[in-house]
Every structure is written in C-alpha cells, then in structure tokens.
N, C-alpha and C positions, 0 to 999 in steps of 0.2 A: 224016352219016347219024345218025338218032336211033333210040333203042330205047325201046319201050314197057315200062313196069314194071321199068325198069333195076334192077340189083342183081346181085350175084354169087351163083351157086349153088355149093354144096359138095356133091359126090356121093361117097359111100363105101358099102362093103358093110354091110348090117345085121348086127349080131352075133347076132341071134336067129334070123332066117329066111333070111338070105343074099341077100335082094332089095336094092334100092338105097335108101339114105337120102339124101334131098334136104334139105339144111340141117337134118339131124337128124330129119326125118319120113320114116318108111318108106312106100314106095309100096304095100305089101301091106296091105289093110284088115283082115286077120285078125291082124296083128302088133301087139304092145303099143306099139311105137314109132310106129305110124300115128296112134294116138289120144293118146299121151303122148310128144311128141318128145324124143329123146335130148339131154341137155344137154352142153355142152362140159366137158372135164375140168377146165379152170381154174375153172369155176363151182361144181364139186362140193366144193371145198376151202373149208370155212367157218371155218377157224382163222385 
C-alpha cells in the first residue's frame, strides 16, 4: 500500500491556546504558532 505525501506527523497541545500543534504549527489561525511554527527545543540552543 502506498501513501501520498508520506511523512510523519507530530501532534502535541499548543502551549498558548490549547489547540493541536501539527509538526509545530498550530491549527488555530488566531494563534501565534499558526503563523510562526514552534521550533524544536534542540534548535533553540545556539551555544
């Protein structure tokens, strides 16, 4: 069986509005993370 657009989705609760973050992007268009996806914690460390 083949899948179109393959790739894994990571879902978690949005820390700002409580809706679902899909791969860091919130499903709520009124939320900051909808327009500016949340980065992984590993990427935030610039040292």
